[in-house]
C-alpha positions in Angstrom: 28.9 -4.6 -9.1 27.5 -7.9 -10.2 23.9 -8.9 -9.7 23.2 -11.7 -7.3 21.0 -14.4 -8.6 18.4 -15.6 -6.1 17.3 -19.2 -6.2 13.6 -19.9 -5.9 11.8 -23.1 -5.2 10.1 -24.5 -8.3 6.8 -24.7 -6.5 6.7 -21.1 -5.4 5.6 -19.8 -8.8 2.6 -22.1 -8.8 1.7 -21.1 -5.2 1.9 -17.4 -6.0 -0.2 -18.0 -9.1 -2.9 -19.7 -7.0 -2.8 -16.9 -4.4 -3.2 -14.2 -7.2 -6.1 -16.1 -8.7 -7.8 -16.4 -5.3 -7.2 -12.7 -4.6 -8.8 -11.8 -8.0 -11.9 -13.9 -7.1 -12.1 -12.2 -3.7 -11.9 -8.8 -5.4 -14.6 -9.7 -7.9 -16.9 -11.0 -5.1 -16.3 -7.8 -3.1 -17.4 -5.5 -5.9 -20.3 -7.8 -6.8 -21.7 -7.4 -3.3 -21.6 -3.6 -3.6 -18.2 -3.0 -2.1 -16.3 0.2 -2.9 -12.7 0.7 -4.0 -11.9 2.5 -0.7 -13.2 -0.4 1.3 -11.2 -2.9 -0.8 -8.0 -0.9 -0.2 -8.5 -0.8 3.5 -10.4 2.5 4.1 -9.4 6.1 3.7 -5.8 7.1 4.5 -6.4 9.8 7.0 -3.4 11.6 8.5 -3.6 13.5 11.7 -1.5 16.6 11.4 0.6 17.6 14.5 -0.2 21.3 14.7 2.8 22.2 16.9 5.2 20.4 14.5 3.6 22.0 11.5 3.8 25.5 13.0 7.4 24.9 13.9 8.3 23.8 10.3 6.4 26.8 8.8 8.0 29.3 11.1 11.5 27.9 10.4 10.9 28.1 6.6 9.6 31.6 6.7 12.4 32.9 9.0 14.7 35.6 7.5 17.9 36.9 9.0 
């Protein structure tokens, strides 16, 4: 199967470069003001486990005929 070439606007590369540069400056300022990596990435990724679903999965996996 042949690859499809996507056409980009000529200005989009410059715009993306400007966004990346601004993002880098924001990151540098964040850490200079005592920010942490966890805060920069949006906080801890906490997952609430559904106990009923987890118990059901475990019982199914441990089942023997």
